[in-house]
N, C-alpha and C positions, 0 to 999 in steps of 0.2 A: 799851093801850098798846102801840103796833106798835113794832118795833124801829128805824125810823127816828127815831121820837120821845125813843126811849131814847138812841140815841146822842146826838140833838143834845142835848139835857136834859143827858147827862153833859159833852159839852164844854163846854157852856154854865157847867156848875159849875166843872168845872176852870180853865176861863178868868177867872171871877171868884177863885177862889182863887190864881191868879197875883197878880192885881193885889193881892190882901191881902197874899202873902209880899212882895209889893215895897216896900208900905209898913212892914211889919214890919222888915224888913232893914232898910232904909234909917236905921230909929232904934236898931237893936238895938246897944247898948254892949257886951254881952258877946259877947267874941271866938267862944266856944263855941256860944253861941246861935246865934249869927250863922251860923255854917259849919254848924251842924244846920239851920237853915232853909233855907239855900242848897242845901245837898243835897236837902231835901225838894222843895223848887222846882222843882230840875234834876230829881228824879224824875218830878214832875207833869209837866213839860214833855215829858220823854219818853214819858209815856202819853198825854197829849194828841195829841201827835206822831201816834205809832203809832195811836191810834182814830181821828183825822182820817185817815188813811191807807186804814184799813177803809173809814169811811164813804164815801171818794171810790171807792175799787174798787167798791164795793156802789151806786153812783150816788146816795146819798144827798145829795153835796155838791157843787156844782159850782162851781171856782174863777174869779174874775174873767180876765178877759183879761189878758195879761200886757204891762204897761206897754211903749212903744217906749223902745228903748237911749236915745234923747236925752234923754226923760223920766227916765230913771234918773240918767244922768250929771249932768244938770241938778239932780236932788236931791241927790245927793251933792256936787255942789261948793256948795251953799247951806249943806251943815251941816258940812263938814270945812273945818279951818281950817287 
């Protein structure tokens, strides 16, 4: 397995775990459990971003073009009350 595939697989696994944490956190009644899960999620988000930056630097990942500012403002206005 080459490095690009390993990085891609790892990013995919972390992204899936982040979705799982969100589901569990939203249902956790015990505050200590909730805080622990939030900290684990935060650490995973940091690791995911660090790995993403490495992948981007190595040319493994090419982000989509940035949206025009007018589109960003339009979306913000749609969701901000």
